[in-house]
C-alpha positions as CSV (number, residue, x, y, z in Angstrom):
1,M,-30.3,-16.1,31.4
2,I,-28.7,-17.3,28.1
3,R,-27.7,-14.4,25.9
4,N,-26.7,-14.4,22.2
5,L,-23.5,-13.2,20.8
6,D,-23.5,-10.3,18.3
7,L,-22.2,-12.1,15.2
8,T,-21.4,-8.8,13.4
9,A,-19.3,-7.6,16.4
10,L,-17.7,-11.1,16.6
11,R,-16.7,-10.9,12.9
12,S,-15.1,-7.5,13.5
13,F,-13.2,-8.9,16.5
14,I,-11.8,-11.9,14.5
15,T,-10.9,-9.7,11.6
16,V,-9.0,-7.3,13.9
17,A,-7.3,-10.2,15.5
18,E,-6.2,-11.8,12.2
19,L,-5.1,-8.5,10.6
20,G,-3.5,-7.0,13.7
21,G,-5.2,-3.7,13.7
22,V,-8.5,-1.8,13.4
23,T,-7.5,0.1,10.3
24,K,-6.8,-3.0,8.2
25,A,-9.9,-4.7,9.6
26,A,-12.1,-1.7,8.8
27,A,-10.9,-1.7,5.2
28,Q,-11.5,-5.5,4.9
29,L,-15.0,-5.2,6.3
30,H,-15.8,-2.0,4.4
31,L,-16.6,-0.2,7.6
32,T,-15.3,3.0,9.2
33,Q,-12.7,2.6,12.0
34,S,-15.1,4.1,14.5
35,A,-17.8,1.5,13.6
36,V,-15.3,-1.3,14.1
37,S,-14.2,0.2,17.4
38,M,-17.7,0.5,18.6
39,Q,-18.5,-3.1,17.7
40,L,-15.4,-4.3,19.7
41,K,-16.4,-2.2,22.7
42,R,-19.9,-3.6,22.5
43,L,-18.6,-7.2,22.4
44,E,-16.3,-6.6,25.4
45,E,-19.1,-5.0,27.4
46,A,-21.4,-7.9,26.6
47,L,-18.9,-10.5,27.7
48,G,-17.5,-8.5,30.6
49,Q,-13.9,-9.1,29.3
50,A,-11.1,-7.1,27.8
51,L,-10.5,-8.9,24.6
52,L,-7.8,-6.7,23.1
53,V,-4.7,-4.9,24.4
54,R,-3.8,-1.7,22.6
55,S,-0.1,-1.4,21.9
56,G,1.3,1.5,19.8
57,R,-0.5,1.5,16.5
58,G,-1.6,-2.1,16.7
59,V,-3.4,-4.4,19.0
60,R,-2.8,-7.9,20.5
61,L,-5.1,-10.4,22.1
62,S,-5.6,-10.6,25.8
63,L,-5.8,-14.1,27.3
64,Q,-9.6,-13.9,27.1
65,G,-9.3,-12.7,23.5
66,E,-7.2,-15.7,22.5
67,Q,-9.8,-18.0,24.0
68,L,-12.7,-16.2,22.1
69,L,-10.8,-16.3,18.8
70,G,-10.9,-20.1,18.6
71,Y,-14.6,-20.2,19.5
72,G,-15.4,-17.3,17.3
73,R,-13.8,-18.8,14.2
74,R,-15.9,-22.0,14.6
75,I,-19.1,-20.0,15.2
76,L,-18.6,-17.8,12.1
77,A,-17.6,-20.8,9.9
78,L,-20.8,-22.6,10.8
79,N,-22.8,-19.4,10.4
80,D,-21.3,-18.8,6.9
81,E,-21.8,-22.4,5.9
82,V,-25.5,-22.3,6.9
83,W,-26.0,-19.0,5.1
84,L,-24.4,-20.3,1.9
85,R,-26.2,-23.6,1.8
86,M,-29.7,-22.2,2.8
87,T,-29.9,-19.3,0.4
88,D,-29.7,-18.8,-3.3
89,A,-26.9,-16.4,-3.0
90,Q,-24.1,-18.9,-3.8
91,F,-21.8,-18.1,-6.6
92,E,-21.3,-20.6,-9.3
93,G,-18.9,-20.9,-12.2
94,E,-15.1,-20.6,-12.6
95,V,-12.4,-18.0,-11.9
96,S,-8.9,-18.1,-13.2
97,F,-6.0,-17.1,-10.8
98,G,-2.4,-16.7,-12.0
99,V,0.5,-16.9,-9.6
100,P,4.3,-17.1,-10.3
101,A,5.6,-20.4,-9.1
102,D,8.1,-18.9,-6.7
103,I,5.4,-17.2,-4.6
104,V,2.8,-20.1,-4.5
105,Y,4.1,-20.7,-1.0
106,P,3.3,-20.0,1.8
107,H,-0.1,-18.3,1.1
108,V,-1.8,-19.7,-2.0
109,P,-2.7,-23.2,-0.7
110,G,-4.5,-21.7,2.3
111,I,-6.2,-19.1,0.1
112,L,-7.6,-21.8,-2.2
113,K,-8.7,-24.0,0.6
114,R,-10.6,-21.3,2.4
115,F,-12.2,-20.0,-0.8
116,A,-13.3,-23.6,-1.7
117,Q,-14.9,-24.1,1.7
118,D,-16.9,-20.8,1.4
119,Y,-17.7,-21.1,-2.3
120,P,-17.9,-24.8,-3.1
121,R,-19.6,-24.2,-6.4
122,V,-16.8,-22.0,-7.8
123,K,-14.0,-23.7,-9.6
124,V,-10.6,-21.9,-9.3
125,Q,-8.3,-22.5,-12.3
126,L,-4.8,-21.9,-11.0
127,V,-2.3,-20.8,-13.6
128,S,1.4,-20.9,-12.6
129,S,3.8,-19.0,-14.8
130,Y,6.1,-16.0,-15.0
131,T,5.0,-12.5,-14.2
132,E,5.3,-11.1,-17.7
133,Y,3.4,-14.0,-19.2
134,L,0.6,-13.6,-16.6
135,K,0.4,-9.9,-17.3
136,G,0.0,-10.7,-21.0
137,L,-2.9,-13.0,-20.2
138,L,-4.5,-10.3,-18.1
139,A,-4.1,-7.6,-20.8
140,A,-5.7,-10.0,-23.3
141,G,-8.6,-10.7,-21.1
142,K,-7.7,-14.4,-20.7
143,I,-7.4,-14.5,-16.9
144,D,-9.4,-13.0,-14.1
145,M,-6.7,-12.1,-11.5
146,I,-3.0,-12.4,-11.1
147,L,-0.2,-12.0,-8.5
148,T,3.1,-10.6,-9.8
149,T,6.6,-10.1,-8.6
150,E,8.1,-6.9,-10.0
151,H,9.8,-3.6,-9.3
152,G,7.2,-1.0,-8.6
153,M,3.7,-1.5,-9.8
154,E,1.7,-0.7,-12.9
155,K,-1.6,1.1,-13.1
156,G,-4.5,-0.9,-11.7
157,G,-2.3,-2.9,-9.4
158,E,-2.5,-3.3,-5.6
159,E,0.6,-3.8,-3.6
160,L,0.3,-6.8,-1.2
161,R,3.9,-7.0,0.1
162,T,7.3,-5.6,-0.4
163,A,10.0,-8.2,0.3
164,P,13.8,-8.5,-0.2
165,L,15.3,-10.9,-2.7
166,I,17.6,-13.4,-0.9
167,W,20.2,-16.0,-1.8
168,V,19.0,-19.6,-1.3
169,G,20.8,-22.9,-1.4
170,G,20.6,-26.5,-0.2
171,E,20.4,-27.3,3.5
172,D,23.8,-26.8,5.1
173,G,25.2,-26.4,1.6
174,R,28.5,-24.9,0.6
175,A,28.0,-24.2,-3.1
176,W,27.8,-20.4,-2.3
177,E,31.5,-20.5,-1.4
178,E,32.6,-21.8,-4.8
179,R,34.1,-19.5,-7.5
180,P,33.0,-19.2,-10.1
181,L,29.6,-19.2,-8.3
182,R,27.3,-21.7,-9.8
183,L,23.7,-20.4,-10.5
184,A,20.5,-22.2,-11.3
185,F,17.5,-20.2,-12.7
186,E,14.5,-20.6,-14.9
187,G,15.0,-19.0,-18.3
188,N,12.3,-16.3,-17.8
189,C,12.8,-15.7,-14.1
190,I,12.5,-12.0,-13.3
191,F,15.1,-12.4,-10.5
192,R,17.8,-13.9,-12.8
193,P,19.1,-10.6,-14.4
194,T,19.0,-8.9,-11.0
195,A,21.1,-11.6,-9.3
196,Q,23.6,-11.7,-12.2
197,R,24.0,-8.0,-12.2
198,A,24.5,-7.9,-8.4
199,L,27.3,-10.5,-8.6
200,S,29.0,-8.8,-11.5
201,D,28.9,-5.4,-9.8
202,A,30.4,-7.1,-6.7
203,G,33.2,-8.5,-8.8
204,I,32.1,-12.1,-8.2
205,E,32.6,-14.5,-11.1
206,W,29.6,-16.6,-11.8
207,D,28.5,-19.4,-14.1
208,M,24.9,-20.3,-15.1
209,V,25.1,-24.1,-14.8
210,V,21.3,-24.8,-15.0
211,T,18.8,-23.0,-17.1
212,S,15.4,-24.7,-17.2
213,N,11.7,-23.9,-17.5
214,S,11.0,-26.4,-14.7
215,T,10.8,-25.1,-11.2
216,R,11.3,-28.7,-9.9
217,T,14.6,-28.9,-11.8
218,I,15.8,-25.8,-10.2
219,E,14.8,-27.0,-6.8
220,A,16.5,-30.4,-7.3
221,T,19.7,-28.7,-8.4
222,V,19.8,-26.3,-5.5
223,S,18.7,-28.8,-2.9
224,A,21.6,-31.1,-4.0
225,D,24.0,-28.2,-3.3
226,L,25.1,-28.0,-7.0
227,A,24.1,-24.4,-7.4
228,I,22.4,-21.4,-5.7
229,H,19.3,-19.4,-6.5
230,A,17.5,-16.2,-5.4
231,L,13.9,-16.0,-4.1
232,L,11.8,-13.5,-2.2
233,A,12.2,-13.9,1.6
234,E,9.7,-16.2,3.2
235,T,8.6,-17.7,-0.1
236,S,11.2,-20.5,-0.4
237,S,10.2,-24.1,-0.9
238,P,11.1,-26.7,1.8
239,Y,14.0,-27.8,-0.4
240,M,15.8,-24.4,-0.5
241,H,17.1,-22.5,2.4
242,A,18.3,-18.9,3.0
243,I,22.1,-18.7,2.9
244,S,23.9,-17.2,5.9
245,H,26.7,-15.7,3.8
246,N,27.8,-13.0,6.3
247,G,28.3,-10.4,3.5
248,A,30.2,-12.8,1.2
249,L,27.4,-12.4,-1.4
250,P,26.0,-9.0,-2.4
251,E,22.7,-7.8,-1.0
252,L,19.8,-8.0,-3.4
253,P,17.0,-5.4,-3.9
254,M,13.4,-5.3,-2.8
255,F,10.6,-6.6,-5.0
256,N,6.8,-6.0,-4.8
257,I,4.2,-8.7,-4.7
258,N,1.3,-7.1,-6.5
259,M,-2.3,-8.1,-7.4
260,Y,-4.2,-7.2,-10.5
261,V,-7.9,-8.0,-11.0
262,A,-9.3,-7.9,-14.5
263,K,-12.5,-6.2,-15.6
264,G,-15.1,-8.4,-17.1
265,A,-18.1,-10.7,-16.5
266,R,-16.4,-12.5,-13.7
267,R,-15.1,-9.4,-11.9
268,E,-17.4,-9.9,-8.9
269,M,-16.3,-13.5,-8.4
270,A,-12.6,-12.5,-8.8
271,E,-13.1,-9.7,-6.2
272,R,-14.4,-12.3,-3.8
273,L,-11.2,-14.4,-4.3
274,A,-9.1,-11.2,-4.0
275,E,-10.5,-10.6,-0.5
276,Y,-9.0,-13.9,0.6
277,V,-5.7,-12.9,-0.9
278,R,-5.7,-9.6,0.9
279,L,-6.6,-11.3,4.2
280,A,-3.7,-13.9,3.8
281,Y,-1.1,-11.2,3.1
282,G,-2.5,-8.8,5.6
283,A,-2.5,-11.3,8.4
284,D,1.1,-12.1,7.8
285,G,2.2,-8.5,7.3
């Protein structure tokens, strides 16, 4: 006898697998932890397979769980596509999304792709600029949601990630060994004064050889091994690489990646996009 999968339980399983734990999944799904756990148990009992292996505070997939994950994603994607196209519940319109250029990678392209697939009638206007400028747009009601890089967090924000600032240079570059140390930063980059202060405190002479408002100009200079730069760990472009300086350069502080969603007519649409942002950062956290 052919039986049907419980799509609600399947969605809970996939969310737990992607976020790495029941607690995060419950928050994402707006359910209690016990409800998610019961759905997982029901799915395992229906399939007669252990899908998750509990380890410490988190979970990992069993071999059977890894197999189901691939099938489950395809099943839910098709279910969601049918639901969107066959009902009148589709969102239409435009939502504006501000992101500092230095944290576009690695998550934002995937966020935009998945959101466009699920909400094909919504246009996302991506605004790439500096944190302070984006916060000004938000305060003025000119943008719907933003990501920021900053120390701490202001009222109304949501912390997505805390990451260390690291020194980056060209592949196999040696510019970091030169003195005075050559630096390349955008004029309004929030990391610029932090990097300069750390070098000065460490007694390392430095020279700002490139100041530009173009991220591409900074990337070209650094990738050519003409200067070094500082970025949040794991957000570097393919053209800039973490420097293994073995303590020759000072350690840099931690920064937050925060999200702010504006209040207004497009709040619900922005919150939909915010869920994709949370999922991307949660799955990688």
